[in-house]
DOLUM-28356 format. One record per residue (C-alpha): chain; y, x, z; residue in three letters; residue number from 1. Coordinates in Angstrom, 2 decimals, decimal comma, padded with zeros to 5 digits. Layout:
<cadena:A; c2:Y; c1:X; c3:Z; residuo:ALA; num:NUM>
...
//
This chain:
<cadena:A; c2:-022,52; c1:-097,86; c3:-028,67; residuo:MET; num:1>
<cadena:A; c2:-018,74; c1:-097,33; c3:-028,67; residuo:PRO; num:2>
<cadena:A; c2:-016,48; c1:-100,34; c3:-028,60; residuo:GLN; num:3>
<cadena:A; c2:-014,82; c1:-101,36; c3:-031,86; residuo:LYS; num:4>
<cadena:A; c2:-011,12; c1:-100,73; c3:-032,18; residuo:SER; num:5>
<cadena:A; c2:-008,75; c1:-103,59; c3:-032,91; residuo:LYS; num:6>
<cadena:A; c2:-006,87; c1:-103,59; c3:-036,20; residuo:ILE; num:7>
<cadena:A; c2:-003,19; c1:-104,49; c3:-036,15; residuo:GLN; num:8>
<cadena:A; c2:-000,82; c1:-104,61; c3:-039,14; residuo:TYR; num:9>
<cadena:A; c2:002,89; c1:-103,92; c3:-039,01; residuo:THR; num:10>
<cadena:A; c2:005,17; c1:-106,29; c3:-040,95; residuo:PRO; num:11>
<cadena:A; c2:005,83; c1:-103,45; c3:-043,43; residuo:ALA; num:12>
<cadena:A; c2:002,08; c1:-103,06; c3:-044,12; residuo:ALA; num:13>
<cadena:A; c2:001,71; c1:-106,79; c3:-044,71; residuo:ILE; num:14>
<cadena:A; c2:004,70; c1:-106,70; c3:-047,08; residuo:ASP; num:15>
<cadena:A; c2:003,17; c1:-103,72; c3:-048,92; residuo:ASP; num:16>
<cadena:A; c2:-000,10; c1:-105,58; c3:-049,47; residuo:MET; num:17>
<cadena:A; c2:001,70; c1:-108,77; c3:-050,54; residuo:ASP; num:18>
<cadena:A; c2:003,84; c1:-106,79; c3:-052,98; residuo:GLU; num:19>
<cadena:A; c2:000,82; c1:-105,04; c3:-054,52; residuo:ALA; num:20>
<cadena:A; c2:-001,11; c1:-108,31; c3:-054,79; residuo:PHE; num:21>
<cadena:A; c2:001,84; c1:-110,11; c3:-056,42; residuo:SER; num:22>
<cadena:A; c2:002,41; c1:-107,28; c3:-058,89; residuo:TYR; num:23>
<cadena:A; c2:-001,23; c1:-107,10; c3:-060,00; residuo:ILE; num:24>
<cadena:A; c2:-001,53; c1:-110,90; c3:-060,12; residuo:THR; num:25>
<cadena:A; c2:001,07; c1:-110,99; c3:-062,90; residuo:GLN; num:26>
<cadena:A; c2:-001,49; c1:-109,40; c3:-065,23; residuo:ASP; num:27>
<cadena:A; c2:-004,89; c1:-110,13; c3:-063,70; residuo:ASN; num:28>
<cadena:A; c2:-005,62; c1:-112,44; c3:-060,77; residuo:VAL; num:29>
<cadena:A; c2:-009,25; c1:-111,31; c3:-060,48; residuo:ALA; num:30>
<cadena:A; c2:-008,22; c1:-107,65; c3:-060,30; residuo:ALA; num:31>
<cadena:A; c2:-005,65; c1:-108,47; c3:-057,60; residuo:ALA; num:32>
<cadena:A; c2:-008,27; c1:-110,29; c3:-055,53; residuo:GLU; num:33>
<cadena:A; c2:-010,73; c1:-107,41; c3:-055,95; residuo:LYS; num:34>
<cadena:A; c2:-008,08; c1:-104,87; c3:-054,91; residuo:MET; num:35>
<cadena:A; c2:-007,21; c1:-106,90; c3:-051,80; residuo:LEU; num:36>
<cadena:A; c2:-010,89; c1:-107,26; c3:-050,86; residuo:ALA; num:37>
<cadena:A; c2:-011,42; c1:-103,50; c3:-051,28; residuo:THR; num:38>
<cadena:A; c2:-008,38; c1:-102,70; c3:-049,13; residuo:LEU; num:39>
<cadena:A; c2:-009,48; c1:-105,15; c3:-046,43; residuo:ASN; num:40>
<cadena:A; c2:-013,03; c1:-103,76; c3:-046,37; residuo:ALA; num:41>
<cadena:A; c2:-011,81; c1:-100,17; c3:-046,05; residuo:SER; num:42>
<cadena:A; c2:-009,31; c1:-101,06; c3:-043,35; residuo:ILE; num:43>
<cadena:A; c2:-011,95; c1:-103,06; c3:-041,46; residuo:SER; num:44>
<cadena:A; c2:-014,15; c1:-099,95; c3:-041,46; residuo:GLY; num:45>
<cadena:A; c2:-011,52; c1:-098,22; c3:-039,33; residuo:LEU; num:46>
<cadena:A; c2:-012,49; c1:-100,52; c3:-036,44; residuo:ALA; num:47>
<cadena:A; c2:-015,81; c1:-098,65; c3:-036,21; residuo:ASP; num:48>
<cadena:A; c2:-014,55; c1:-095,20; c3:-037,24; residuo:PHE; num:49>
<cadena:A; c2:-010,82; c1:-094,91; c3:-036,44; residuo:PRO; num:50>
<cadena:A; c2:-010,83; c1:-091,11; c3:-036,82; residuo:ASN; num:51>
<cadena:A; c2:-012,18; c1:-091,35; c3:-040,35; residuo:LYS; num:52>
<cadena:A; c2:-008,82; c1:-090,75; c3:-042,01; residuo:GLY; num:53>
<cadena:A; c2:-007,13; c1:-087,43; c3:-042,65; residuo:SER; num:54>
<cadena:A; c2:-004,24; c1:-086,32; c3:-040,45; residuo:VAL; num:55>
<cadena:A; c2:-000,87; c1:-085,62; c3:-042,03; residuo:LEU; num:56>
<cadena:A; c2:-000,40; c1:-081,86; c3:-041,78; residuo:SER; num:57>
<cadena:A; c2:001,88; c1:-080,76; c3:-038,95; residuo:ASP; num:58>
<cadena:A; c2:002,30; c1:-077,34; c3:-040,56; residuo:ASP; num:59>
<cadena:A; c2:003,84; c1:-078,61; c3:-043,77; residuo:GLU; num:60>
<cadena:A; c2:005,91; c1:-081,40; c3:-042,25; residuo:TYR; num:61>
<cadena:A; c2:006,99; c1:-080,10; c3:-038,87; residuo:SER; num:62>
<cadena:A; c2:009,87; c1:-082,55; c3:-038,55; residuo:LEU; num:63>
<cadena:A; c2:007,77; c1:-085,61; c3:-039,31; residuo:ILE; num:64>
<cadena:A; c2:006,63; c1:-087,89; c3:-036,53; residuo:GLN; num:65>
<cadena:A; c2:003,08; c1:-086,83; c3:-035,64; residuo:ARG; num:66>
<cadena:A; c2:-000,07; c1:-088,81; c3:-035,21; residuo:GLY; num:67>
<cadena:A; c2:-000,31; c1:-090,50; c3:-038,58; residuo:TYR; num:68>
<cadena:A; c2:-003,62; c1:-090,59; c3:-040,41; residuo:ARG; num:69>
<cadena:A; c2:-004,43; c1:-091,98; c3:-043,81; residuo:PHE; num:70>
<cadena:A; c2:-007,35; c1:-093,13; c3:-045,90; residuo:ILE; num:71>
<cadena:A; c2:-007,44; c1:-093,32; c3:-049,66; residuo:VAL; num:72>
<cadena:A; c2:-008,33; c1:-096,66; c3:-051,20; residuo:VAL; num:73>
<cadena:A; c2:-007,71; c1:-095,63; c3:-054,79; residuo:ASN; num:74>
<cadena:A; c2:-004,90; c1:-095,84; c3:-055,92; residuo:PRO; num:75>
<cadena:A; c2:-003,47; c1:-096,76; c3:-052,49; residuo:TYR; num:76>
<cadena:A; c2:-002,94; c1:-094,73; c3:-049,34; residuo:LEU; num:77>
<cadena:A; c2:-003,33; c1:-096,58; c3:-046,05; residuo:VAL; num:78>
<cadena:A; c2:-001,26; c1:-094,94; c3:-043,28; residuo:PHE; num:79>
<cadena:A; c2:-002,16; c1:-095,71; c3:-039,69; residuo:TYR; num:80>
<cadena:A; c2:-002,00; c1:-094,46; c3:-036,12; residuo:ARG; num:81>
<cadena:A; c2:-004,51; c1:-094,83; c3:-033,33; residuo:ILE; num:82>
<cadena:A; c2:-002,88; c1:-096,22; c3:-030,19; residuo:MET; num:83>
<cadena:A; c2:-005,30; c1:-096,65; c3:-027,28; residuo:ASN; num:84>
<cadena:A; c2:-008,04; c1:-098,97; c3:-028,60; residuo:ASP; num:85>
<cadena:A; c2:-005,99; c1:-100,24; c3:-031,56; residuo:THR; num:86>
<cadena:A; c2:-005,66; c1:-098,97; c3:-035,13; residuo:VAL; num:87>
<cadena:A; c2:-002,13; c1:-099,82; c3:-036,21; residuo:VAL; num:88>
<cadena:A; c2:-001,76; c1:-100,03; c3:-039,99; residuo:ILE; num:89>
<cadena:A; c2:001,81; c1:-098,89; c3:-040,73; residuo:HIS; num:90>
<cadena:A; c2:002,00; c1:-098,84; c3:-044,52; residuo:ARG; num:91>
<cadena:A; c2:-000,15; c1:-099,38; c3:-047,61; residuo:VAL; num:92>
<cadena:A; c2:001,51; c1:-097,43; c3:-050,43; residuo:LEU; num:93>
<cadena:A; c2:000,58; c1:-096,63; c3:-054,00; residuo:HIS; num:94>
<cadena:A; c2:-000,36; c1:-092,96; c3:-054,29; residuo:GLY; num:95>
<cadena:A; c2:002,29; c1:-092,33; c3:-056,96; residuo:ARG; num:96>
<cadena:A; c2:005,14; c1:-093,37; c3:-054,69; residuo:ARG; num:97>
<cadena:A; c2:007,09; c1:-090,90; c3:-052,59; residuo:ASP; num:98>
<cadena:A; c2:005,08; c1:-091,95; c3:-049,55; residuo:TYR; num:99>
<cadena:A; c2:006,64; c1:-089,42; c3:-047,14; residuo:LEU; num:100>
<cadena:A; c2:010,08; c1:-090,81; c3:-047,88; residuo:ARG; num:101>
<cadena:A; c2:008,73; c1:-094,37; c3:-047,56; residuo:GLU; num:102>
<cadena:A; c2:007,17; c1:-093,55; c3:-044,18; residuo:LEU; num:103>
<cadena:A; c2:009,86; c1:-091,43; c3:-042,62; residuo:PHE; num:104>
<cadena:A; c2:013,06; c1:-091,95; c3:-044,60; residuo:GLY; num:105>
<cadena:A; c2:015,06; c1:-088,94; c3:-045,69; residuo:THR; num:106>
<cadena:A; c2:014,23; c1:-085,66; c3:-044,01; residuo:PHE; num:107>
<cadena:A; c2:014,71; c1:-081,97; c3:-044,57; residuo:GLU; num:108>
<cadena:A; c2:012,06; c1:-079,30; c3:-044,19; residuo:LEU; num:109>
//
């Protein structure tokens, strides 16, 4: 059986999750707790199946740093990279945000 990958969060990913939790908590604490539990469960699943996520298309975004994958945890997108035996969670962004700009800053195609 393959060894589990480690999960590591960047400070930006932790901030993203804190921000989402705080925003949802303003209206519904139970919904915020459920959302956080769902995100954590999905991210934990990457330890067993790190290649589960889709790869950002190199064809469409040739100038973007390569190697990012993402999973959808509706309505959030969890962006990560696999580095050796570690899954590094880079960002957790709402699907309606301009996530490419959030990930990579301004860029031209």
